[in-house]
C-alpha positions in Angstrom: -11.3 -6.4 -7.1 -11.8 -9.6 -8.7 -10.3 -13.1 -7.9 -9.9 -15.8 -10.8 -9.5 -19.6 -9.2 -8.5 -22.3 -11.4 -8.3 -25.2 -10.0 -9.5 -29.4 -11.5 -11.2 -30.5 -8.7 -14.7 -29.1 -8.5 -14.7 -29.3 -4.3 -11.4 -27.3 -4.3 -13.2 -24.7 -6.3 -16.2 -24.5 -4.8 -14.7 -24.3 -1.4 -12.3 -21.2 -2.7 -15.5 -19.7 -3.9 -16.8 -19.7 -1.0 -13.5 -18.3 1.2 -12.7 -15.7 -1.1 -16.3 -14.3 -1.3 -16.8 -14.4 2.4 -13.5 -12.1 2.2 -15.4 -10.0 0.2 -13.7 -10.2 -2.9 -15.5 -11.2 -6.8 -14.8 -14.5 -8.1 -14.5 -15.9 -11.0 -13.9 -19.9 -11.7 -12.0 -21.9 -14.2 -11.6 -25.9 -14.0 -8.4 -25.9 -17.1 -5.8 -24.0 -18.1 -7.1 -23.1 -21.4 -10.5 -22.0 -19.3 -8.2 -19.7 -17.0 -6.6 -17.8 -20.0 -9.7 -17.2 -21.3 -11.1 -15.9 -18.3 -7.8 -13.6 -18.0 -9.1 -11.9 -21.2 -12.2 -12.1 -20.2 -12.9 -10.9 -16.9 -9.5 -9.1 -16.3 -8.9 -10.2 -12.8 -6.3 -8.5 -10.2 -5.1 -11.5 -8.8 -5.2 -15.3 -9.8 -5.2 -18.0 -7.5 -4.1 -21.7 -9.4 -3.7 -25.4 -8.6 -0.2 -26.0 -10.0 -1.3 -29.2 -11.4 -4.4 -29.0 -13.7 -5.3 -32.5 -14.7 -2.4 -33.0 -17.6 -1.6 -29.4 -17.6 0.2 -27.1 -15.3 -0.8 -23.9 -13.5 2.8 -22.7 -14.7 0.9 -21.7 -18.1 -1.9 -19.7 -16.6 0.8 -18.2 -14.6 2.8 -17.0 -17.9 -0.6 -16.0 -19.9 -1.3 -13.7 -16.4 2.6 -12.3 -16.5 2.0 -11.7 -20.1 -0.5 -9.4 -20.3 -0.7 -5.4 -20.2 -1.4 -4.6 -16.7 -0.7 -8.0 -15.3 -2.5 -9.6 -11.9 -0.6 -11.1 -9.1 -0.6 -14.9 -9.0 -0.6 -17.2 -6.1 0.2 -20.7 -6.9 -1.5 -23.8 -4.5 -0.6 -27.4 -4.8 -0.4 -30.6 -3.3 2.5 -31.6 -5.1 4.8 -29.2 -4.2 8.6 -29.7 -4.1 11.3 -26.9 -3.7 12.1 -27.0 -7.6 8.3 -26.1 -8.7 8.1 -23.5 -5.9 11.7 -21.8 -7.3 9.8 -21.8 -10.8 6.9 -20.6 -9.7 8.4 -17.7 -8.6 10.9 -17.5 -11.0 8.4 -16.7 -13.8 6.8 -14.2 -11.7 4.5 -15.7 -9.0 3.5 -13.3 -6.2 3.7 -16.8 -3.8 3.3 -20.3 -3.4 1.3 -22.2 -0.6 0.8 -25.7 -0.1 -2.3 -28.0 0.6 -3.9 -28.4 3.1 -2.9 -24.7 3.5 -4.4 -22.5 6.2 -7.0 -20.2 5.7 -5.6 -17.3 7.4 -2.4 -17.2 5.9 -3.8 -17.5 2.3 -6.5 -14.4 3.3 -3.0 -12.7 4.3 -1.5 -13.6 1.1 -4.3 -12.3 -0.8 -4.1 -9.4 0.7 -0.7 -8.6 0.4 -0.9 -9.3 -3.3 -3.8 -7.5 -4.2 -2.4 -4.3 -2.2 1.2 -4.8 -4.2 -0.7 -4.8 -7.5 -2.4 -1.8 -6.2 0.7 0.2 -5.9 1.9 -0.9 -8.7 -1.2 0.5 -10.7 -0.9 3.5 -8.9 3.2 3.9 -9.5 2.0 3.7 -13.1 -0.7 6.1 -13.3 1.9 8.5 -11.5 4.5 8.2 -14.3 2.0 9.2 -16.7 1.3 12.3 -14.9 4.1 15.1 -15.1 6.5 12.5 -15.1 5.6 10.4 -11.8 6.3 13.7 -9.4 3.2 14.4 -8.4 4.7 16.5 -5.5 7.2 18.4 -7.2 5.9 21.8 -7.5 7.7 24.6 -8.1 7.9 26.0 -4.8 11.7 27.3 -3.5 11.0 24.6 -0.2 10.3 21.9 -2.9 13.5 22.5 -5.2 15.7 22.1 -2.2 14.4 18.9 -1.9 14.4 17.8 -5.2 18.3 19.5 -5.3 19.0 16.8 -1.9 17.4 14.2 -3.7 19.6 14.0 -7.1 23.1 14.6 -3.9 21.5 11.6 -2.2 20.7 9.2 -5.4 24.0 9.7 -6.3 25.4 7.8 -3.1 23.5 4.8 -3.5 24.8 2.9 -0.4 23.7 5.4 1.8 20.8 5.1 4.3 18.1 7.7 3.9 15.7 8.9 6.5 12.8 11.1 5.0 11.1 13.1 7.5 7.8 15.0 7.1 4.1 15.3 8.7 1.5 12.5 7.1 0.6 13.0 3.6 3.1 15.1 2.5 4.8 12.5 -0.1 7.8 10.7 1.9 7.4 7.8 -0.5 7.2 9.4 -3.6 10.9 11.6 -2.7 11.8 7.9 -2.0 10.8 6.4 -4.7 13.2 9.1 -6.9 15.9 8.8 -4.8 15.7 5.0 -6.0 14.9 5.9 -9.6 17.3 8.3 -10.1 20.1 5.9 -8.6 22.2 3.3 -9.9 19.5 0.7 -8.4 16.8 2.1 -10.3 16.6 -0.9 -12.5 16.3 -3.0 -9.4 13.1 -3.2 -7.1 11.6 -0.6 -5.1 9.9 -2.5 -1.8 8.2 0.0 0.7 6.5 -1.7 3.6 4.0 0.0 6.2 5.5 -1.3 9.4 2.7 0.4 11.6 0.0 -2.0 9.7 1.8 -5.1 10.6 2.3 -6.9 13.7 5.5 -7.6 15.4 6.0 -10.8 14.4 4.5 -10.8 10.8 6.9 -7.4 10.2 10.2 -9.6 11.5 9.2 -12.8 8.9 8.3 -10.6 6.1 11.7 -8.5 6.6 14.1 -11.3 7.8 12.3 -14.1 6.4 11.7 -17.6 8.1 12.4 -21.3 7.5 9.5 -24.2 7.7 8.5 -24.5 10.9 10.0 -21.6 12.6 6.4 -20.6 14.0 2.5 -22.2 13.8 1.9 -21.2 10.3 5.1 -21.5 8.9 4.8 -24.3 6.4 6.8 -22.9 3.5 10.2 -21.1 3.8 10.1 -17.7 2.9 12.6 -15.1 2.0 12.7 -12.0 3.4 12.2 -8.6 1.7 16.1 -7.8 3.1 17.1 -10.3 1.0 14.7 -10.7 -2.1 15.2 -7.2 -2.7 18.5 -7.7 -4.4 20.3 -4.7 -5.2 17.3 -2.3 -5.3 15.9 -0.8 -2.5 13.8 -1.3 0.6 11.2 1.9 2.3 10.2 0.9 5.5 7.3 3.5 6.3 6.5 4.4 9.6 10.0 3.3 11.1 8.6 4.7 14.3 6.3 2.3 14.7 8.5 -1.1 15.5 9.0 -3.0 18.6 12.5 -2.5 20.9 12.8 -5.8 20.0 12.7 -5.2 16.1 14.5 -2.6 16.7 17.6 -4.3 17.7 18.0 -6.8 15.2 17.6 -4.0 12.5 20.2 -1.8 13.9 22.3 -5.3 13.5 21.2 -5.6 9.6 22.3 -1.9 9.2 25.6 -2.7 11.0 26.6 -6.2 9.6 24.6 -6.3 6.1 24.0 -10.0 7.4 19.9 -10.8 8.0 18.9 -14.4 10.1 15.5 -15.4 9.0 13.4 -16.5 11.8 14.3 -19.9 13.2 17.6 -20.7 11.1 20.9 -20.9 12.3 22.4 -19.4 9.0 22.9 -15.9 8.5 22.4 -14.4 4.8 23.9 -11.1 2.7 22.0 -8.0 3.0 22.9 -6.1 -0.6 19.9 -3.9 -0.7 19.8 -0.1 0.1 17.6 0.4 3.4 15.2 4.2 3.9 13.2 4.9 6.4 10.4 7.5 6.8 8.4 8.8 9.6 6.9 11.5 10.5 7.6 11.6 14.0 10.3 13.2 15.6 12.8 10.4 15.9 15.4 12.2 18.1 12.5 13.4 20.7 11.2 9.3 20.4 14.7 8.2 21.3 15.3 11.0 24.4 11.9 9.7 25.8 13.2 6.0 25.5 10.9 5.0 23.0 13.4 4.7 20.2 17.0 3.4 20.1 19.4 6.3 19.9 22.0 3.8 18.3 19.4 2.8 15.3 18.3 6.5 15.4 21.9 7.8 14.3 22.1 4.6 12.0 19.1 5.6 10.4 19.8 9.5 10.0 23.2 8.7 7.6 21.4 11.7 5.4 18.1 13.1 6.2 15.4 14.7 3.8 12.8 16.6 5.1 9.2 17.1 2.8 7.8 20.5 3.7 4.1 20.7 4.5 1.8 22.0 1.9 0.5 24.9 3.8 4.4 26.0 3.7 4.1 25.6 0.2 0.7 26.6 -0.9 2.5 28.1 -4.5 2.3 24.7 -5.3 -1.7 23.9 -4.7 -2.6 25.3 -7.8 0.1 23.0 -10.2 -0.8 19.9 -8.1 -4.8 20.3 -7.9 -4.6 21.0 -11.8 -2.5 17.6 -12.0 -4.3 15.8 -9.9 -7.7 16.5 -11.7 -6.0 15.9 -15.0 -5.6 12.5 -13.7 -8.9 11.9 -12.6 -10.8 13.5 -15.7 -8.1 10.6 -17.5 -9.4 8.0 -15.1 -13.4 8.9 -15.6 -13.1 9.6 -19.1 -13.7 13.2 -19.2 -11.2 15.3 -20.3 -13.0 18.1 -20.0 -12.8 19.1 -16.2 -11.3 22.2 -15.0 -11.4 24.5 -11.9 -12.1 28.2 -12.0 -9.7 30.4 -11.0 -12.1 31.1 -7.8 -12.1 27.3 -6.7 -8.0 27.5 -7.1 -8.3 30.5 -4.8 -10.2 28.7 -2.3 -7.8 25.9 -2.1 -4.5 27.6 -2.0 -5.7 29.6 0.7 -7.0 26.7 2.6 -3.7 25.1 5.4 -4.8 21.0 4.4 -3.6 19.5 7.5 -4.1 16.3 5.4 -1.2 17.7 3.3 -0.9 16.7 -0.4 -3.1 13.0 0.2 -5.8 15.1 1.1 -5.5 17.8 -1.5 -5.7 14.3 -4.0 -8.8 13.1 -2.1 -11.1 16.1 -2.5 -9.7 16.9 -5.9 -10.9 12.9 -6.7 -14.1 13.7 -4.9 -14.9 17.1 -6.7 -14.1 15.0 -9.9 -16.7 12.3 -9.3 -19.3 14.1 -8.2 -19.3 16.9 -10.7 -22.5 17.6 -12.7 -20.6 19.3 -15.2 -17.2 20.0 -16.8 -16.6 23.7 -15.0 -15.5 22.8 -11.1 -16.8 25.6 -9.3 -16.4 26.4 -5.5 -19.5 24.5 -4.5 -17.6 20.9 -5.7 -15.5 21.8 -2.5 -16.1 20.6 1.1 -17.9 22.9 2.9 -14.7 23.0 5.7 -12.2 23.9 2.6 -14.7 26.8 1.6 -14.6 28.1 5.2 -17.9 27.3 6.0 -19.7 25.3 8.7 -22.0 22.5 8.0 -25.8 23.8 7.8 -27.3 22.5 10.9 -30.8 22.0 9.1 -28.7 19.7 6.8 -28.8 16.9 9.3 -32.1 15.5 10.9 -32.6 15.5 14.2 -32.2 12.7 16.0 -35.0 10.8 17.2 -34.6 10.8 20.7 -37.6 8.5 21.5 -37.5 6.0 24.7 -35.3 3.3 24.5 -32.8 5.4 22.5 -28.9 4.6 23.3 -26.6 7.1 21.9 -23.8 4.1 22.4 -25.8 2.0 20.2 -26.3 4.8 17.4 -22.9 5.5 17.1 -21.8 2.2 17.0 -23.8 1.8 14.4 -22.6 4.8 12.2 -19.1 4.1 13.0 -19.7 0.1 11.3 -21.3 2.1 8.3 -18.2 3.7 7.9 -15.8 1.1 8.4 -17.7 -1.0 5.6 -18.1 2.0 3.2 -14.0 2.6 3.3 -13.4 -0.4 2.5 -15.8 -0.9 -0.2 -14.0 2.7 -1.8 -10.4 1.9 -0.5 -9.8 -2.2 -1.5 -7.9 -2.7 0.6 -7.6 -2.3 4.6 -4.3 -0.1 4.8 -6.1 2.5 2.0 -9.0 2.2 4.0 -7.5 3.4 7.3 -6.2 6.2 5.0 -9.1 7.4 4.0 -10.5 7.7 7.2 -7.5 9.7 8.6 -6.8 6.8 11.0 -4.0 4.6 12.1 -3.7 1.2 10.8 -3.8 -0.1 13.8 -7.0 2.0 15.3 -8.6 0.9 12.1 -7.8 -2.8 12.8 -8.8 -2.5 16.8 -12.4 -0.8 15.3 -13.1 -3.8 13.0 -12.4 -6.2 15.7 -14.9 -4.1 17.6 -17.2 -4.3 15.5 -16.9 -8.0 14.0 -15.8 -6.7 10.8 -12.4 -9.2 10.4 
């Protein structure tokens, strides 16, 4: 991913170039607003980091030019001349966030990661809307007909709390977005947040906001998602991962429809609808004492259960064809298609990773295809029902001094790096490796890759 840095101070441009490059991103530099706007056209960055004051010019001009693009990058404004009024103006014009100099490197890094993840989600949603009306998991099975009938009923009741259940990869967020898009809240924001990807303190701040000075690094006031969503929808994925302390605070928000930012003595009204999703049985978690029973009942006003793909195998041909059409469009190869035998093999596979796994398999096949016709050989051996050939893997060297632990560590480090390179974000990289975000983050720290 590419980040454009716009700053009139040479030392700050060079500092940010070193910092952002160290985080693994490609960097473009501009010293003026005009040069920054030219770079928007030439380099098509995914994110812009711009100083508010650019000599006698303003970073707001760069911000407006960025937001006017067909696929606009996110924009973070940095300034040493910040006032509440300028912060509000930057946010009103569409900036992702606002930070003042001197800034904390880790805080800026977190803002960059979240901004890029938001843009990636926006691009993926646009792709979903282009492909079969944005309903990539609808299918034609009776099981999914029942799900979509429930979606229509729930959408007509825009205040009710909804709990979406199902195995990982079944498309719970797609169902949540469908409910939002079919409701009277459709013109308002839909804000997803992965509860399992953030630590307790960060998640609390993201949901409820914080005041300046509430904790170390809180150098600006931050409006939480519960409030900034307005009359839209806040979608809490992996709700079963939140801590007991945060469960208490979330319960109060649901009961009182008020939220208190971290470090604040005043409460703010919450108008957004709350939807949550989990691949766990919250009822079982509540009985085991790991999840508050009263919060479970508050969340479980309406439940939509998304069936596993193996329970609706008749949907696989349609889904595989749709995913392939999208991949073919992105690759510029409109002629890509599966033969009938390949569709039959896919239909017999049980897909433990559900729709997400099917999508990954199709994208892999399309990317590696030598011809437009994708046969059974384009599928992984496990899908074809074959074992990897033992002679396809060279025998390891077991010479003196060989360390299995060191060898496995090197392999794991390589997979982590490759996943980050391909996925672009840590959350997506964890999904690509089939790991929870917490496990992925632990492994990064273990190998010094943070």
